[in-house]
N, C-alpha and C positions, 0 to 999 in steps of 0.2 A: 447644736453644731452639726453642720453638714460635712460629710466626709467623702472624699474620692478615694477609692481603693486602688491598690497597686495593680490588681488584675484589670481594672478599668483602664488605667493608664497604659499598661502593656497591650491591651486589646486595641486601643485607639492608635498607638504607635505602629502596631503590626498591620492593621487594616489600611490605615491612611499614611503609610510611609512616604508616598509620593506627593502628598499635599503639604504645601508650605504652611507652617504654624497651625497644623491640624489640631494638635493637642490643646492649644489655647482657644481656638475657635470652638471646638466641641465643648470643652468644660466651661468656658465663660458663658456661652449661650445656655447650657444646661443649668448652671448655677443661677443665672438671672431669672430663668423660668421658675426655678425652685424658690427663689426669694419672693417672687410675685405670688406664687401659690401659698407660701408661708404667711405672707402679709394678709392675704384674704382669709386664710384659716384662722389666723390670730384674731382678726376682727370678729369673725363668727364665734369663736370660742369665748371671747370677752362678752359678747351679747348673750351667749348661753349660760355663762357663769354669773353675770351681774345684771341687775335690773336697769339697763341703760340702752338707749336707742343708738342706731348707727349714726344718725345725724349729730348726736351729742359727742360721739367719739371723734367724728370729723371736725366738729366745731372747736372742741376743747383740747384736742390732741394733735400731734404731728407724727405721722408714720412715714419715715423716709427710708428709701432703699439706696444703699451705696452699692452700685452694680459692679460686677466683674467686667474687665476689659480684655482685649487680646494680649496685653502685656502682663496682666495680673489676674489670676483666677481667685481673687479674694473679694467677697461681698458680704454685706450685712444688712440687717433690718434694724432700724433705730426707732424706738418709741419715745416720745417726749411730750411735754405739755404740762399745764398747770393743773392743780386739783380742780375737780368738777363740783359746782354747787350741789348741795344735797337735794335741792328741789328737782334736779334732773334725774334722780333715781325714783324709786317707788315710795312716795310720801303720801300720807293721809292726814289731814285734808289737803287737797290741791289748791283750794281757794281760801281767801282770808276768812277766818272764823275764830272768834275770840274765845269760844267756850270749849272747843275740842282739844283734846290732848294730841300732840303730834306723834305719829308713828312713822318710822322710816325703815325700809329694807333695802340694803345695798346689794346683797347677794340674792340670787334667785331662789336658792334652797332655804333661805332664812325666812322666818315668819315676820320679822320686823321687831323693832324695839321701840318702846315709848321713850321719848326724850322729855324729861321732867320740866325743865325751864324753857323749852322751845315753843315758838309760835310762828305761824305763817302770816306774813303781812307784805305790804308793798312799800318797801324801803329801798333807798339807794338805787333807784332806777329799775326796779322790777320786783315781782313776787318771789319771795325766797323764804327759807327757813332760818330763823334767827334765834339767838339765845341771849338772854339778858345776864350780864356778868354781875351787876350789883342791882340795888333797888332803884338806882337812877335811870331815867329814861334814855339818856344818851349812851349808855354802855352796852348796846346790843352789838353782837357780831354775827356774821353770816356763818352758817355751818356748811362744811364741805365733805364730800366723799373722796375716794381715791382718785389719783390721776390715771391717765391712759397707760403710762409707763408702769405704774404699780399694778394695774389690772393685768397687763401683759406678763408680768413676772409670776402670776398666780400659778400654783402647781397643777391646775387643770388646764391652763391656757398654753403655757410654754411647751410642754411635751407634745401637744397636738400640733402646734405650729412647726416644731422641729421634725416630727414624723411626716407631715405632709410635704415639707420642703425636701427631705431626704428621698422620699418616694418619687417625687416629681423629678429630681435630679437623676435618679437611677433610670427612670423611663426616658428622659430627654437625652441622655447620653447615647442610647441606641438610636433614637430618632435623628440626632445630629450627625452620627456616623453615616446613616443612610442618606441624609441630606447632602453631605459633602461628597459621597460616592456618586450621587446623581448629578453633581456639578453645581449645586446651589451653594451660595455663600463662599465661593473660592476667592 
C-alpha cells in the first residue's frame, strides 16, 4: 500500500498555493508513476522467484493499472489470469519421452519434484505435462502451476513491488512540485 504523508500534503499546499488543483495534479502524477514502477518491479520479482518467462506472464496473465486522476488520487495494480500450464515452468523432459520420469520445479530456489504418474506428450493441441487419473487412456488431465495473481501475492514479490512503488511516489512528488513551479502541467 502506497501512502501519502501529511507532511507531503502540507508541503505541496504551501509551495503551490497559487496553482489550481495543485494537490491532485502532483499526487495523481506521482501515484501513476509509482504504479507503473510497481508493476515493472512485480514482473521482475515474479521472474526472480519463479521459473517462468516474461512472455508467459504476459500471455497467461493480465496486469492492469487503475490510474489516479485529477479528481481522485486512488490507484491500484490488479493481477489476474488463469493458471499456467506446468509445461511453461522448468520441466524435465521438455520433449515427448515415454521412459523418463517427469520432474518439475515451479520455484527458482526449488530443486524440483518428481511427479509419479505424470508424462509429457502432445495431447489437446500441444505438448504438455499430463497425469493419468485411472488406468483408462481417456482419463488424462493437464497439470498446472500457479496463476500470475497467485505469484504476485508471494511474500517475496509483494513487498518488493510495494517498496518500489512507495520510493517512486516519494521521488516523484518532489519532481512534480518542481514541474508545476516551472509552469509545466498547469
